[in-house]
ZAKEVO-673623 format. One line per field, with one value per residue (C-alpha): residue number from 1; y, x, z. Coordinates in steps of 0.05 Angstrom, whole numbers, plus 5000, padded with zeros to 4 digits. Layout:
kolmar	c(NUM	...)
Y	c(Y	...)
X	c(X	...)
Z	c(Z	...)
***
This chain:
kolmar	c(1	2	3	4	5	6	7	8	9	10	11	12	13	14	15	16	17	18	19	20	21	22	23	24	25	26	27	28	29	30	31	32	33	34	35	36	37	38	39	40	41	42	43	44	45	46	47	48	49	50	51	52	53	54	55	56	57	58	59	60	61	62	63	64	65	66	67	68	69	70	71	72	73	74	75	76	77	78	79	80	81	82	83	84	85	86	87	88	89	90	91	92	93	94	95	96	97	98	99	100	101	102	103	104	105	106	107	108	109	110	111	112	113	114	115	116	117	118	119	120	121	122	123	124	125	126	127	128	129	130	131	132	133	134	135	136	137	138	139	140	141	142	143	144	145	146	147	148	149	150	151	152	153	154	155	156	157	158	159	160	161	162	163	164	165	166	167	168	169	170	171	172	173	174	175	176	177	178	179	180	181	182	183	184	185	186	187	188	189	190	191	192	193	194	195	196)
Y	c(5000	5054	5124	5169	5244	5284	5349	5397	5453	5513	5553	5625	5665	5731	5742	5734	5666	5604	5550	5510	5437	5390	5320	5282	5279	5323	5347	5381	5374	5310	5312	5337	5285	5303	5260	5268	5244	5216	5193	5196	5268	5288	5257	5289	5357	5352	5326	5358	5425	5439	5403	5354	5285	5220	5179	5118	5089	5033	5005	4985	4982	4958	4916	4877	4845	4893	4965	4974	5033	5068	5053	5075	5133	5154	5138	5093	5020	4999	5056	5033	5068	5048	5080	5125	5164	5208	5265	5307	5381	5416	5434	5431	5374	5318	5313	5247	5236	5189	5157	5135	5104	5101	5091	5160	5197	5271	5318	5379	5427	5471	5544	5576	5610	5544	5513	5458	5490	5492	5506	5483	5538	5532	5581	5607	5656	5699	5700	5737	5684	5630	5661	5665	5592	5567	5604	5575	5506	5523	5529	5575	5631	5686	5760	5775	5774	5813	5846	5855	5922	5932	5894	5834	5798	5858	5833	5775	5769	5718	5686	5635	5582	5519	5447	5421	5384	5446	5439	5508	5527	5588	5613	5656	5692	5736	5743	5795	5765	5792	5851	5809	5776	5837	5828	5755	5706	5649	5657	5615	5558	5574	5528	5585	5574	5504	5502	5567)
X	c(5000	5046	5019	5038	5047	4986	4995	4938	4935	4894	4862	4847	4801	4764	4706	4658	4685	4646	4679	4731	4722	4747	4773	4709	4704	4766	4764	4832	4906	4925	5001	5063	5116	5190	5250	5305	5378	5377	5312	5338	5362	5297	5252	5294	5288	5213	5199	5252	5259	5193	5150	5113	5094	5115	5054	5081	5137	5137	5176	5218	5187	5222	5212	5274	5244	5193	5173	5125	5163	5165	5092	5066	5112	5148	5217	5273	5248	5303	5289	5280	5240	5279	5231	5170	5153	5092	5091	5032	5046	4997	4931	4961	4965	5015	5086	5109	5184	5215	5284	5298	5358	5358	5410	5393	5382	5401	5413	5374	5384	5332	5327	5258	5271	5284	5228	5202	5231	5186	5182	5138	5106	5084	5036	5064	5036	5099	5151	5203	5197	5203	5267	5298	5279	5305	5371	5378	5372	5427	5379	5398	5348	5342	5326	5266	5216	5190	5122	5081	5046	5018	4978	4931	4980	4985	4978	5025	5096	5145	5213	5248	5293	5328	5338	5410	5402	5376	5300	5268	5216	5176	5147	5085	5036	4975	4940	4891	4882	4905	4880	4851	4801	4754	4732	4749	4698	4745	4787	4850	4849	4889	4913	4899	4825	4819	4743	4737)
Z	c(5000	4975	4988	4931	4939	4919	4883	4892	4842	4865	4810	4825	4781	4783	4831	4772	4752	4772	4813	4773	4758	4812	4820	4840	4916	4928	5000	5009	5015	5051	5049	5014	4997	5003	4987	5039	5039	5110	5142	5214	5205	5171	5224	5279	5246	5234	5305	5349	5314	5277	5328	5283	5309	5275	5257	5219	5178	5127	5068	5032	4963	4900	4838	4819	4757	4728	4718	4776	4806	4739	4723	4791	4809	4745	4774	4748	4745	4794	4843	4915	4968	5029	5079	5082	5145	5155	5205	5228	5238	5284	5250	5180	5130	5136	5108	5077	5079	5028	5030	4959	4924	4848	4792	4764	4830	4831	4889	4865	4924	4890	4906	4912	4845	4808	4766	4810	4872	4932	5006	5064	5105	5178	5211	5277	5328	5330	5274	5316	5371	5317	5291	5360	5373	5306	5312	5383	5351	5301	5242	5184	5178	5125	5132	5174	5205	5145	5154	5091	5094	5024	4973	4982	5029	5077	5148	5143	5170	5141	5153	5110	5140	5117	5139	5145	5078	5042	5043	5046	5099	5117	5183	5170	5214	5200	5268	5242	5173	5107	5066	5009	5057	5061	4988	4976	4949	4972	5035	5039	5090	5153	5209	5258	5244	5214	5211	5172)
***
């Protein structure tokens, strides 16, 4: 029972546009899958630094004779998923950590500006307190906290930081909401108010 990473693409249109088509029965974002170089290091970072909770681990998965891995996941036929670990992070969706080995494996170390680059954002109550905490744990942080004072995102404060293996993260907070909300037909989901 291999859980594959689910990519949810959000389509934003004008206020006059009707709701976009949807995958039948789609309820929301379940998890983001991330391939890591060292599972122990990654689980330690997500649990002992970020504060997520480990839910389960399973694996390995491989197909020595056929093309199952390629057919199911679009990876090299001889790729091996050595371990999968899922963590739950507060009121947000889950993160699925993969430890792969493959004959054609690359270490991308993608920047946020690279096509296919990405980051994982966590809502926090206080970005300045998050920065102090992260730096106390030896985590590399970027400039900030940076308050956004203009445009539709006004009201949020952000800080980017990085895992030891290069994965990009963001701490974000908008305790009084964001400017776009006053006229929005669709309000973004927020872990500070999960039922909204």
